[in-house]
N, C-alpha and C positions, 0 to 999 in steps of 0.2 A: 450766384453761389460758389461754385466751383472757382472761383476768379480770387472771390475774396478768401477762400479756404488754403489758395496757395501762397497768397500774399502775406500770410499770418505764419506759413510754414515756412516761408523763405525768411519772415523777420527774426524769425525763433531759431533758425537753423543759423543768423549774422549773429545774433545776443549768444549764443551759446559759443559758437569762434572767437569771437571777441573777448569772451571769458577764458575760452583755454590759451588763448596769447598773451594774457595778462598771468596767469598761472609759469610760461613761458620766460617771461619778461622780470620774472622773482630772483636775482640773487640769495642764496643761500646765506643767512645769517652766519657770524659766525664767532663759537662761544669759546670763554679761555678761563681758566682757573684762577680765581683773585684771589682765593682764600678760605682757611680750614679752621673752624673755632671749637675746641671742644666745650659739647654741655653736660648736660648731667650722666652719670654712665650707672647703671645697674651692674649684676653679677656677671651676667653675659650678653648684653648689649650696650653698648657707646653711642653716643646719641652725637652729632656733631651740626654745626652750619657751616655750611659749602656756600660760599661766594662764588658768583659767576657772573662774567661780563658778556654779554651779547650784543657785536657788534651789527652794525644795517648798513650794508653798505652801498644799500640801494639809494635812490636819488629821493624816495619816498618814504614817510613811516611805516612799519610794520608794526601789527600787533601779533605777540606771541601770546598763545591760548592755553598750550602746556609745554613742558618741557620734561624731560627724563632723562637721566643719567647713570652712566656707570662711569665710576672713578676705578683704573691702575697706579697702582704706584710702586716701581720697582717690578713690573709685570705681574705683581698680583692685585688681585680686587682688592680695594679697600672700603670700597661705599657706593651705595646706589639713592637714588632719590627721585622724586617726579613730584611736581606741581602743577596746579593747573588754574593757579591766579594768572590769570592777564599783564602783561606787561607792554606799553605801545615802547618802541624805539624811535625816536626820530629818523627823517632818511640823514644818512652819513653821518648818524650818532650811535651813540651806546648805552649801554644802561646796566647797573647791577644787579641781580636777582640774589637774593638770598632762600637757599632751600635748608631744609633738615634734614638729615641724612641719617641712617642707622646703620650702623656695622656692627660685627661681633668682637667681643675682646680677644677671642682669640686672632681676629685677622689684625689687629692693634698689636697686638704682642710680638708675632710673626713679623711684622715691619719694622719692627722696632730690633729684631736679633736679625735682620738682614740689612741693617743701614750700611751705607759702606763708607769706606775712608776718608769718601769726599762729600763737600759739605751740600752738593744738589742733588737731589731725589728727581729719578725720571717719569713724569706723568704721562696716562694717556684718558682721554676726557672724551666719549663718545655716547651720542645717544642720539633723542630724535626731537625736531621741535615740532610744532603743529601753531601754523597761521591763522591768527581769525578769519584772513578773508577766505580760505580754503580751510576749513574745517573735514575734516577726515583725513587733509592729505598730509601725511608726515614726513616730515625732510631730516633725514641723518645729517648727525657729522659727527666726525673722529678728529681731533687736534691732538698734539703731541707738545710737549712743554721740558721744564725744569722746574724744581722748586726748591728753593732752599729749606736745609733742616728745620732752621731757625724761623722760616716761615711759615714751614708743615701744619703747625699748630697755632693759629694765629697770627700769621703776616700773608706773602703773596706771591703770587707764581707770574711766571712770564712764556 
């Protein structure tokens, strides 16, 4: 009986260590801003569609079970959003994820007043991914890029 319990314990520990090894082998997917499109607005709130591109550098498919983000443009908060919709990204592939974000009209006006003389806006996109295989494990991301003023509302970023 004791021998049987020891075998079960070793098998359980072996399974747990194998799962722990899988977590270490996952390279964090990259998240980029693909575009922003204004939707209906109210007196104090603007809704917008924020398109993100999620790139999977791993050789195997990963499922993103949730994603939340904060988008700063020219060092000021523009919008934030969250989705619980799952999306599977193929190995070494990418998928676009459309999310609805809300922002205050004050933030939009502030961004318009701070538009530089150049034709590009710097952005910082940060947040967390949760991978379906590892529920509860939040993986942070933070990517910077530039967005043309023409693309800011209806185009794309780099």
